[in-house]
C-alpha positions as CSV (number, residue, x, y, z in Angstrom):
1,X,85.4,83.8,117.9
2,X,87.3,81.3,120.0
3,X,91.0,81.0,119.3
4,X,92.7,77.8,120.3
5,X,96.3,77.9,121.3
6,X,98.6,74.9,120.8
7,X,102.2,74.2,121.6
8,X,104.3,73.3,118.6
9,X,106.8,70.6,118.5
10,X,109.7,71.1,116.1
11,X,108.6,68.1,113.9
12,X,105.2,69.6,112.9
13,X,105.4,71.9,109.8
14,X,103.9,75.4,110.5
15,X,101.5,75.3,107.6
16,X,99.5,72.4,109.2
17,X,98.9,74.3,112.4
18,X,96.0,76.6,113.2
19,X,96.4,80.3,112.5
20,X,97.8,81.2,116.0
21,X,100.2,79.0,118.0
22,X,102.8,79.1,120.7
23,X,106.3,77.8,120.1
24,X,107.6,76.4,123.3
25,X,111.2,77.2,124.2
26,X,113.5,74.9,126.2
27,X,114.4,75.3,129.8
28,X,118.0,76.5,130.0
29,X,120.6,75.0,132.4
30,X,123.0,77.9,131.6
31,X,123.2,80.1,134.8
32,X,123.5,83.2,132.6
33,X,120.0,82.7,131.1
34,X,116.6,82.6,132.9
35,X,115.3,79.2,133.8
36,X,112.4,79.4,131.4
37,X,112.2,81.6,128.3
38,X,108.9,83.2,127.5
39,X,106.8,81.5,124.9
40,X,107.1,82.9,121.4
41,X,103.8,83.7,119.7
42,X,103.7,83.4,116.0
43,X,101.0,83.5,113.3
44,X,100.9,81.3,110.3
45,X,98.5,83.7,108.5
46,X,100.1,86.2,106.1
47,X,99.2,89.3,108.0
48,X,100.9,92.4,109.2
49,X,102.6,92.2,112.6
50,X,100.2,93.3,115.3
51,X,102.9,95.0,117.4
52,X,103.1,97.6,114.6
53,X,99.6,98.9,115.6
54,X,101.1,101.5,118.0
55,X,102.0,105.2,118.0
56,X,103.8,105.9,114.7
57,X,102.6,102.6,113.2
58,X,99.6,101.2,111.3
59,X,96.2,102.8,111.6
60,X,93.5,100.4,113.0
61,X,90.8,99.9,110.4
62,X,87.4,98.2,110.9
63,X,85.5,96.7,108.0
64,X,82.5,98.9,107.2
65,X,84.3,102.0,108.5
66,X,83.9,105.2,106.6
67,X,86.9,107.3,105.6
68,X,87.2,110.9,104.4
69,X,83.9,112.2,105.8
70,X,82.0,109.2,104.6
71,X,83.2,109.1,101.1
72,X,85.0,105.7,101.2
73,X,83.5,102.6,102.9
74,X,86.1,100.0,103.8
75,X,85.0,96.5,102.5
76,X,88.1,94.2,102.7
77,X,91.8,94.1,103.5
78,X,93.8,93.6,100.3
79,X,97.3,93.5,101.7
80,X,100.1,95.0,103.8
81,X,103.7,96.0,103.7
82,X,106.3,97.4,106.0
83,X,105.0,101.0,105.5
84,X,101.3,100.6,104.8
85,X,98.1,98.5,104.7
86,X,95.9,98.4,101.6
87,X,92.1,98.2,101.8
88,X,89.4,97.6,99.2
89,X,86.7,100.2,99.5
90,X,83.7,101.6,97.8
91,X,83.6,105.3,96.7
92,X,80.2,106.1,98.1
93,X,79.9,109.3,96.1
94,X,80.7,107.7,92.8
95,X,78.7,104.6,93.7
96,X,75.6,106.7,94.5
97,X,76.1,108.7,91.3
98,X,76.4,105.6,89.2
99,X,73.3,104.0,90.9
100,X,71.2,107.1,90.2
101,X,72.1,106.9,86.5
102,X,71.3,103.1,86.5
103,X,74.6,102.2,84.8
104,X,75.2,98.5,84.6
105,X,78.9,98.6,85.2
106,X,79.9,99.9,88.6
107,X,83.6,98.8,88.8
108,X,84.6,102.4,88.8
109,X,83.0,102.8,92.3
110,X,85.5,100.5,93.9
111,X,89.0,101.6,94.9
112,X,92.1,100.6,96.8
113,X,93.2,102.8,99.7
114,X,96.8,102.6,100.8
115,X,97.1,103.8,104.4
116,X,100.7,104.6,105.4
117,X,102.2,104.2,108.8
118,X,102.2,107.4,111.0
119,X,105.9,107.7,111.4
120,X,107.2,111.2,111.8
121,X,109.1,111.1,108.5
122,X,106.7,110.9,105.5
123,X,109.5,111.1,102.9
124,X,108.4,107.8,101.3
125,X,104.8,108.8,101.1
126,X,105.6,112.4,99.9
127,X,107.8,111.0,97.1
128,X,105.1,108.5,96.0
129,X,102.4,111.2,96.1
130,X,104.6,113.7,94.1
131,X,105.5,111.0,91.5
132,X,101.9,110.0,91.0
133,X,100.7,113.6,90.7
134,X,103.5,114.4,88.3
135,X,102.6,111.4,86.2
136,X,98.9,112.4,86.2
137,X,99.8,116.0,85.1
138,X,101.8,114.7,82.0
139,X,99.7,111.7,81.2
140,X,96.2,111.9,82.7
141,X,95.3,108.3,81.8
142,X,98.7,106.4,81.3
143,X,98.3,102.9,80.0
144,X,100.9,101.1,82.1
145,X,100.6,102.5,85.6
146,X,97.9,102.4,88.2
147,X,95.9,105.6,88.4
148,X,95.9,107.6,91.7
149,X,92.4,109.0,92.1
150,X,92.6,110.9,95.4
151,X,94.7,111.5,98.5
152,X,93.9,112.6,102.1
153,X,95.2,112.6,105.6
154,X,93.7,110.4,108.3
155,X,94.1,111.2,112.0
156,X,93.9,108.2,114.3
157,X,95.0,106.9,117.7
158,X,98.5,106.1,116.3
159,X,99.1,109.5,114.6
160,X,98.4,111.1,111.2
161,X,98.4,108.8,108.2
162,X,98.8,109.7,104.5
163,X,96.2,107.8,102.4
164,X,96.5,107.3,98.7
165,X,93.4,106.2,96.7
166,X,94.0,104.1,93.6
167,X,91.9,102.4,91.0
168,X,91.1,98.8,92.1
169,X,92.9,96.3,89.9
170,X,92.5,92.5,89.6
171,X,94.5,89.9,91.6
172,X,98.2,89.3,91.0
173,X,99.5,86.6,88.7
174,X,100.6,84.1,91.5
175,X,97.1,84.2,93.1
176,X,95.4,83.8,89.7
177,X,97.6,80.8,88.9
178,X,96.9,79.3,92.4
179,X,93.2,79.8,92.0
180,X,93.0,78.5,88.4
181,X,95.4,75.6,88.6
182,X,95.1,74.1,92.1
183,X,96.6,70.8,91.0
184,X,99.9,72.5,90.3
185,X,100.3,71.1,86.8
186,X,99.5,74.3,85.0
187,X,102.6,74.0,82.8
188,X,101.1,71.0,80.9
189,X,97.6,72.2,80.9
190,X,98.0,75.7,79.6
191,X,101.3,76.6,77.9
192,X,99.6,79.4,76.0
193,X,98.9,81.2,79.3
194,X,102.6,81.3,80.0
195,X,103.5,82.5,76.5
196,X,101.0,85.3,76.7
197,X,102.3,86.5,80.1
198,X,106.0,86.2,79.4
């Protein structure tokens, strides 16, 4: 895949530029500053910062990769945050079981795997794991929370990562609105949608 680099001028909006670009910085006449600042690389794609793929940071994941001794096959990146990346995966064990029984609906075989950063302090992950396990012990199938199905540790080049496996849910409301009403006039075309979601 070839990536073309371009230099941005301040008059071009970032959204109209290719995914990767260089923002040029001006030459300084101030003797306290270097003659030429280094270029600033930015991405206009909503993705996690690549510099966080380091010791103590994100775990590098490859599409098609198997996790937890082959149980989960990574299919797609769903999102990211400051402390984790989230991946859509297929539970191979459940998928094979459902396939053998020739069941028509196989949604249960797909999961979301949250892979936390490998920072030495796992307080955030431990609290989330404890909370989800406590919820499951009191309410095995609660109606209004996502269900945690599994958890495991993943050792990688950047450290040890806590992985939480959740049921795979649908898209969020803003993405659904964008996909359904691309013209932006969804208020006139579907007031009942807003009433039912508010």
